[in-house]
C-alpha positions in Angstrom: -24.5 19.6 37.5 -25.7 16.1 36.8 -24.6 16.5 33.0 -21.3 17.6 34.1 -20.9 14.2 36.2 -22.1 12.1 33.2 -19.7 14.0 30.8 -16.7 13.6 33.3 -17.7 9.8 34.0 -17.7 9.2 30.2 -14.3 10.9 29.6 -12.8 8.8 32.4 -14.2 5.6 31.0 -13.0 6.5 27.6 -9.5 7.0 29.0 -9.5 3.6 30.9 -10.7 2.0 27.8 -7.8 3.5 25.7 -5.2 2.4 28.4 -6.6 -1.1 28.4 -6.6 -1.2 24.5 -2.8 0.0 24.6 -1.9 -2.8 27.0 -3.9 -5.3 25.0 -2.3 -4.3 21.7 1.3 -4.3 23.3 0.8 -8.0 24.2 -0.9 -9.5 21.2 0.6 -7.4 18.2 4.2 -8.4 17.5 6.8 -5.9 16.1 9.1 -7.6 13.7 11.7 -6.8 11.0 14.9 -5.0 10.9 16.7 -2.3 8.7 17.0 -4.6 5.8 13.8 -6.6 6.0 11.4 -6.3 3.1 8.5 -6.8 5.5 8.1 -5.1 8.9 5.6 -4.4 11.6 6.0 -1.8 14.3 3.8 -1.3 17.4 3.8 1.5 19.8 1.5 1.3 22.9 1.8 4.1 25.3 5.5 4.7 23.9 7.2 5.4 20.8 8.8 3.6 18.1 11.0 4.4 15.3 11.6 2.3 12.1 14.3 2.7 9.4 14.2 0.5 6.4 17.0 0.0 4.0 15.6 -3.0 2.1 16.6 -3.4 -1.6 13.1 -4.9 -2.2 10.7 -3.5 0.3 7.2 -5.0 -0.1 4.9 -4.4 2.9 4.8 -2.9 6.4 2.4 -2.1 9.0 2.3 0.2 11.9 -0.1 0.3 15.0 0.2 3.3 17.4 -2.2 3.3 20.5 -1.7 6.3 22.6 1.9 6.5 21.3 3.7 7.4 18.2 5.6 5.8 15.3 8.2 7.5 13.0 8.8 5.3 9.9 11.8 6.3 7.5 11.5 4.7 4.1 14.2 7.1 2.4 16.8 4.7 1.9 14.4 1.6 0.9 13.8 0.5 -2.6 10.8 -1.0 -4.2 10.6 -2.8 -7.5 7.0 -2.0 -8.6 4.6 -1.5 -5.7 4.6 -2.0 -1.9 1.8 -1.7 0.7 1.7 0.0 4.1 -1.1 -0.5 6.6 -1.3 2.2 9.4 -3.5 2.4 12.4 -3.5 5.4 14.7 -5.7 5.3 17.8 -5.2 8.3 20.1 -1.5 8.5 18.6 0.4 9.5 15.5 2.4 8.0 12.8 4.9 9.9 10.6 6.2 8.2 7.4 9.0 9.8 5.3 9.4 8.4 1.8 11.8 9.2 -1.1 10.7 12.0 -3.5 10.9 9.5 -6.3 8.0 7.3 -5.1 4.2 7.8 -5.9 2.0 7.6 -2.9 -1.7 6.6 -3.1 -3.5 6.7 0.3 -7.0 5.5 1.4 -8.1 7.1 4.7 -10.8 5.9 7.3 -10.9 8.5 10.1 -13.1 9.1 13.2 -12.1 12.1 15.0 -8.6 12.1 13.5 -7.1 12.6 10.2 -4.3 11.7 7.7 -2.3 13.8 5.3 -0.5 12.9 2.2 2.0 15.7 1.8 3.8 14.2 -1.0 3.6 15.9 -4.6 2.1 13.4 -7.2 2.9 15.6 -10.0 6.5 15.5 -9.3 7.0 11.8 -10.4 5.8 9.8 -13.4 3.3 7.1 -13.7 6.1 4.5 -14.0 7.5 5.4 -10.5 7.6 2.9 -7.6 4.1 2.9 -6.0 3.6 3.0 -2.2 -0.1 2.1 -1.3 -1.0 3.1 2.1 -4.2 2.0 4.0 -4.5 4.6 6.9 -7.0 4.3 9.7 -7.3 6.8 12.5 -9.2 7.0 15.6 -8.6 10.2 17.7 -5.2 10.2 16.0 -3.3 11.2 12.9 -1.0 9.9 10.1 1.4 12.1 8.1 3.1 11.1 4.9 5.8 13.4 3.5 8.9 13.3 1.4 12.5 13.8 2.7 13.5 17.3 2.8 
């Protein structure tokens, strides 16, 4: 019985910590950029966010989801040579959709979460535009896929 109480208290404190982290993230991390911006940032703290980018020269973006979700649509964006995307999911999720003509390289740092690059690297050549993704997940997930 004592072990059960300790586990319950630990779970409760973890949830309180996540709620506080979400509120702090909402206040200190700004979202910026619009559909035509070549750089954007999206933050979803205990809610959701959708980003659609139509930039002619997309360069970089970031997404932070804390107990929330972000959907990023880059299918109508264009990159000259390469672009970067930094994604962090804490008890939340981020879904990114890219054109099938882009190469996607992803590095992942995950703790009790995961990330998946569901693009087909063999479908494009080495000279295709490159999107470099740095994904960090903590009890959350990141998914990268091509438009269907």
